[in-house]
N, C-alpha and C positions, 0 to 999 in steps of 0.2 A: 459577218461583217458586220459591226454593231453599225445603228446607224449615227451620223452625223449631226452635232447638236443642232437644233432649227434655228431658222435665221431670224433675226431680230424681231420681225413685226408676227411673227409666230405666234397664232393664237388671238390676234389683234383682227377685229371686225370693224372696218372704216367704212361700213354704211352707216347710215344716216337712224339712228333709231330713236326708238321716244325714250324720255329722260327718265332717271329713277328716282321714284317715292319719295318720300323722306320715311314710310313707315320701314320701322327696324322688324316686322313681324317676320319670323320666318317657317310658318305653314303654310302647307299647299297654297292657298286659296292667295295668302299674301304673296307668294312666290311668285307666283302666276302674275296675276294683276300687275305686281310690281318688277322684282330686278329680273325675274325669267322674259318679261318682253322686252327685254331690253340685253338681253347678253346673247355670247352668241351660244344659245340651245339648240340641241337636236330635239327636232318634233318627228315621231312617226308619222306617216301618212297612211297607217292601218290598225288597226285594232292589237296585230300580232305584231312580237317582237320584230323578227327576222323575216326577209321575204326568201322565196323558198327556194332562191340563188344562193342564199348565204351573205346577199349585200345588206347593209344596211341604209332600210329606206328612209332616210331621215333629212331633214332641211335646218338650216344655220337661221339663226333670230330676224337677221335681213330680210328674208321673207316670210318671216314669221308676221308680223306686223303686232297682232292683239290676239287675243285667245278666241273672241268672236267671231274676228274674221277667219282665222284657221279651222273652226269650228263650221263653219259657215262651205267652209273648200270643203274640207274632211268630215264630212256626218259621220263616217263610221269609227273615226281614233276615239279610244275611249282611257288612253294613258300616253306618257312621254317616252315610255319602255321602248329603246332603241336596239339593244343587244341582250342574247339568248343565253348569254352569262352574265357575271356579274361580282361585284370584289367578293363574297363569300367563296363563290366557286375556286376561285384565285388563291381564297386564303386558306383552303383546306388542300387545295389542288399544291400550294406553297409547304406547308407543315406535314405532307407525306412525301417531300425530300428529305425531309429534315436529317433519316438512315440510311439514307442511298450516298453511294460515293460518288463524287463530284464525275467522271466520267459514264455517270448513267444520268445524270439528271438532265431534262430538256433543254434545247437550246433557248430556247424564251425563259427559263428559271435563271440560267447564268449568266444571262447577260447584264454590265455594271449597269449599275440606275442610275449612275449622273451620266451617260454613254445615252440610254435611253432616255430618260426625258431632259437628257441638257442641262442639268442642273444639280445639286446635290440634296442631300436633306441633312437635320443637323445628328450630332453624334447621338446615339442609342444606348441607351443605358445597358440595355441587355446584349449588342453587338460589339462597342467599344470600339475601340482603334478608329482609323480613316473611314468617314463614310464614304470618300470616292472611291472605296475597294467594295462595299455591300452589292452585293447581286441581289435582284431582283425576289427571287426566292425568300433572302434570308429576309429585306424586309414587308413582303407582301403576307410570309406569316408569322409577323408578331404578333403578342397577344393569343387568348381563346376565339376572337370573332374581330372581323374586322373594323378597326377602333372610329368611333362615334365624333370625336373633338378633335381640337387641336393639330397640328401639325402632320400625325397617325394620320388621322381620318381625313384629313384631305388627303395625302399621299395614296391611301388604302383604296381611297375611291377614283381619283384618277387614274391611277395605277391600274385598277382594274378596269375600268373603261377602255384605256389604251392597250391593256392586252384581247380584251374582246373583241377589237377593234379587229387588232391583227388577226386572230384566229379566223375570224369572220369573212375575210378578205379585202378587208379596206369600206369604206363609205361612198357616197352617192355625191352628188355633182346636181340636185336639186336645189342650187339656189345659194350653196358655198360646198366646202371639204369639210370637213371631221376628219381627221385623223390622229397620230400620233405626235406630229412634229406640233398641231394645233394645239392641242393638251400639252405638249410640252411648254408652249408658250402662257397658259395658262398657270401652272405648275412656277415658273419664273418668277410670275409677274407676284403671286402668291409668297412666292418665298421673297420676295422684296419688299412686299406690302403689310406679310401677315394678315393680306384681305385680297381680295379679288377686285382688283379698281382698273377700270377702260373707261377714260375720261371720254374719250371720242364718244361713247355708248351713254354717259352718267351712270356706267355701272359702279359702288361700292360695295360690295360683299363680305359680309364678315367671315369668319370658317363656318359657322353654322348656315349660314345660306349657299355658299360655296358647296360645302358638302349634301345639304336637301338637297339641291341640281344634281348632281352628279347622281344621286341616287335615287332620281327621278327617272336617269335616263337608265336605271340597269335593275331595276324592278317594276310591277304592275302596278304601280300606284295609281290608285285613277283619279281622270281630270276632274278638277270642281267644276259644280254648275257654275254661268256667269250671268 
């Protein structure tokens, strides 16, 4: 059964966060010192991506405070990555389904995007028709690799993380919950604003900043020094 659309406040971190700086840089250092300190960001509690149980050992931003505080509490952490799979994995898996019969495609792939993330995407020239009918594999498999820019870039990386969370058994409970409804809330907010805006935390991220954050959660990008 498809998931119900997330509640209206899904993806909204109501904790008081540090204000978002004026810097517009999208580099790892700028993101960590600025937006990531205020975002509902996942942070690995160890140097590896996933615990032996398959559960993701992560925490949300309200339990993060700052990179310096995080580093002092988690001296072994070297990355924000908290999933063993990533958007690239799901992109290739989706492309591999293109020539398979509908009944042979796995359940994760045939779910309607709008039912999975709670909001549709814009019509895509390659898919045409009504975006509300798009299945996850159709959207995730667009292009030669996960998109790096624009709406499709945001969608590929949000969807990739959501699929990884689902395949890994969910997330944790150390300061907050990161799950598919949470990511669906971020996607819906982006669709309305064409940015990731979270007034309660002072977040006002561009597409590039949002994509950078999502990539850091899925790929082994080293933490910068502070």
